C-alpha positions in Angstrom: 124.7 79.5 96.1 121.5 81.3 95.3 118.5 80.2 97.2 115.0 81.4 97.1 112.4 80.1 99.6 108.8 80.8 99.1 106.1 80.6 101.8 102.4 81.5 102.2 100.6 79.3 99.7 97.7 77.0 100.5 94.0 76.7 100.1 92.0 79.9 99.9 88.3 80.6 99.2 87.4 82.7 96.2 87.1 86.3 97.1 89.7 86.0 99.8 93.3 87.2 99.9 96.7 85.7 100.2 100.2 87.0 100.9 103.3 85.2 99.6 106.8 85.8 100.8 110.2 84.9 99.4 113.5 85.0 101.2 116.6 85.1 99.2 120.2 84.2 100.1 123.5 83.7 98.5 123.4 86.8 96.2 123.2 90.5 96.4 119.5 90.8 96.9 119.2 94.6 96.4 120.9 94.4 93.0 118.4 91.9 91.5 115.0 92.4 90.0 112.6 90.3 92.0 109.4 88.8 90.7 106.6 86.4 91.2 105.5 84.1 88.5 102.9 81.3 88.3 102.2 78.2 86.3 98.9 76.5 86.2 98.5 72.9 84.9 98.9 72.7 81.2 99.8 76.4 80.9 103.0 78.3 80.5 104.7 80.1 83.3 103.5 83.7 83.4 104.5 86.9 85.2 102.4 87.9 88.1 104.4 90.9 89.4 107.9 92.2 89.4 109.7 94.9 91.4 113.0 96.1 90.0 116.1 96.9 92.0 115.0 100.5 91.7 111.5 99.7 93.1 109.6 100.1 89.8 106.6 97.7 89.7 105.1 95.7 86.8 102.0 93.6 87.0 100.6 90.9 84.8 97.2 91.6 83.2 95.5 88.8 85.2 96.2 90.5 88.6 96.6 94.1 87.8 94.5 96.2 90.1 94.1 93.6 92.8 97.7 92.8 93.7 100.7 94.5 95.3 104.3 93.5 95.3 106.9 94.8 97.7 110.5 94.2 98.6 112.5 94.7 101.8 116.1 94.6 101.0 117.2 94.7 104.6 115.4 91.4 105.1 116.2 89.9 101.6 112.4 89.5 101.2 110.0 90.1 98.4 106.2 89.8 99.1 103.1 89.5 97.0 99.6 90.2 98.1 96.6 89.2 95.9 93.1 90.2 96.7 89.7 89.1 95.3 91.1 85.7 94.5 89.5 83.7 91.7 89.7 80.0 90.9 91.7 81.0 87.9 94.5 82.1 90.3 95.1 78.5 91.2 98.7 77.7 90.2 102.1 77.1 91.6 103.7 80.4 92.4 107.4 80.9 91.9 109.7 83.5 93.2 112.3 84.6 90.6 115.5 86.7 91.0 116.8 88.3 87.8 120.4 89.5 87.4 120.3 92.2 84.7 124.1 92.0 84.2 124.3 88.2 83.5 120.7 88.0 82.3 120.2 85.0 84.4 117.1 84.1 86.4 117.1 82.1 89.5 114.0 80.3 90.7 112.6 79.1 94.0 110.9 75.7 94.4 107.4 77.1 94.1 104.4 77.2 96.4 101.0 75.8 95.6 98.0 78.2 95.7 94.6 76.7 95.3 91.5 78.9 95.2 88.2 77.1 95.8 84.9 78.4 94.4 
């Protein structure tokens, strides 16, 4: 079955950086669009960044210019780096795998990121 396992969350000071990683298994990783999403308390889940199967990148407005997403198909891994962290970046970050054929999205369990001011 599809599994996505995130790592790299934790407590970070404002102005710092973090790098999240997600390892996928149970599916054809290279064929899926891979993304990072986040959900803060009381808010809807929002796109942080996405990298398509063809390596096109899309960034959410809140992190554009200070983040970078990358994928390593040989390692079934997608990573996200965010710099200049702000308290507003505090959220649970989820890895998502999107199958463009079935239009189904699979989710990881999420990793908490807390940015202290």
